[in-house]
C-alpha positions, 0 to 999 in steps of 0.5 A: 875156869880151871880149878885144881883137881885135888880140891874143887874149892881152889882156882888155878888163877885169880881170873878163873876165880873172879870169872866164876864169882861174877858168873854166880852173882850175875845169876842172883842179882840182875844188874847190868854190870858187875866187876872185880877191881884192884885198889891201891888207894889211888887207882882202881884197876878193873880186873874182871867184868860181867856186862849184861847188855850195855858195856859200861866198863871194860877189863883192864881200865884204870881210873883214879877213884875220887868222888867225881869219878864215882859220881860220873859212874852213877850218872852214867848207869842211871841215864842208861836205866832211864833210857831203857825205861823210856824205850820200854814204855813207848 
């Protein structure tokens, strides 16, 4: 995470800024996965990822965002959450 020396609010790259933002948000919101993606109205390209435990998504992945993809991601996250709950209650 490299910032410009003259202004501590500016970053040298989008990668640095995204990494810092995800780091700050992950300390406030205790979720498994956060990511920054670019969207060209057809494809989401995952630019930067924070995975706390399970790796749900990787940097560089590009996926066609439609309703089916969103539902799949939600089901995947829900099933992993349910497995974790089951393990913790046994």
